C-alpha positions in Angstrom: 11.0 -6.5 4.5 9.0 -7.8 1.5 5.4 -6.7 0.8 3.4 -8.9 -1.6 0.0 -8.7 -3.2 -2.0 -11.9 -3.6 -5.4 -12.1 -5.1 -7.9 -14.2 -3.2 -7.3 -17.8 -4.0 -4.1 -16.9 -5.9 -1.1 -19.2 -5.6 1.6 -16.6 -6.1 2.2 -13.1 -4.9 3.5 -10.1 -6.8 6.2 -8.1 -5.1 4.7 -4.7 -4.2 7.7 -3.3 -2.3 10.9 -4.4 -0.6 13.3 -2.7 1.7 16.3 -3.4 3.9 17.7 -1.7 7.0 14.5 0.4 7.7 12.7 0.6 11.0 9.7 -1.3 9.5 12.0 -4.4 9.3 12.5 -4.6 13.0 10.3 -5.7 15.9 10.5 -2.4 17.6 8.3 -0.4 15.3 7.0 -2.6 12.4 4.8 0.0 10.6 4.4 -0.8 6.9 2.5 0.8 4.0 2.7 -0.5 0.4 0.6 -0.5 -2.7 0.4 -2.0 -6.2 -1.4 -1.4 -9.5 -3.9 -4.2 -10.2 -5.9 -5.0 -13.3 -9.3 -6.4 -12.6 -10.8 -9.3 -14.6 -13.1 -6.7 -16.2 -10.1 -4.7 -17.5 -10.1 -1.8 -15.1 -7.0 -0.7 -13.3 -6.8 0.1 -9.5 -4.3 1.2 -7.0 -4.6 -1.2 -4.0 -2.7 -0.2 -0.8 -2.5 -1.7 2.7 -1.0 -0.6 5.9 -0.1 -2.4 9.1 -2.9 -2.9 11.7 -2.0 0.4 13.4 -2.8 2.5 10.3 -5.7 4.9 10.7 -5.8 6.3 7.2 -4.1 6.1 3.8 -3.9 8.7 1.0 -2.5 8.5 -2.5 -1.0 11.4 -4.4 0.5 12.0 -7.7 -0.9 10.1 -10.7 -3.6 8.5 -8.5 -5.5 10.5 -6.0 -7.7 9.2 -3.2 -7.9 8.5 0.5 -9.5 6.1 2.9 -10.0 5.7 6.7 -8.4 2.5 8.0 -5.6 0.4 6.7 -7.0 -0.4 3.2 -7.3 1.7 0.1 -8.7 0.9 -3.4 -8.7 3.7 -6.0 -9.5 3.5 -9.7 -6.3 4.3 -11.7 -4.8 4.3 -15.2 -2.4 1.7 -16.4 1.2 2.7 -15.5 0.1 5.4 -13.1 2.6 6.4 -10.4 1.4 7.2 -6.9 2.9 8.4 -3.7 1.5 6.8 -0.5 1.1 8.4 2.9 -0.4 7.0 6.0 -1.3 8.1 9.4 -1.0 5.8 12.4 -3.6 5.6 15.2 -1.2 7.5 17.4 -0.9 10.4 14.9 2.5 9.5 13.5 3.1 9.5 9.7 4.2 6.5 7.7 5.2 6.5 4.1 5.0 3.8 1.5 7.8 1.3 1.0 9.3 1.3 -2.5 
């Protein structure tokens, strides 16, 4: 499993997370949540996170705090911040962020 972040129109992606031999790697239950710190053109830092289509909500804890309904999260952050990601699937199950 390899999660990449690509800016709109960007040619290359930055690796946000990768994992081997986890349930998210298989076709049976492919539920994925990953995030990355991103610096905007204006110099501000953000935590950007995304979950699979079945993600109902995402929350960030630790050095970055915030939450959003749905499978996308964008939260203002500090350079070098560390965040834990947790998601809730539409069926109520929990999913954690890949590292």
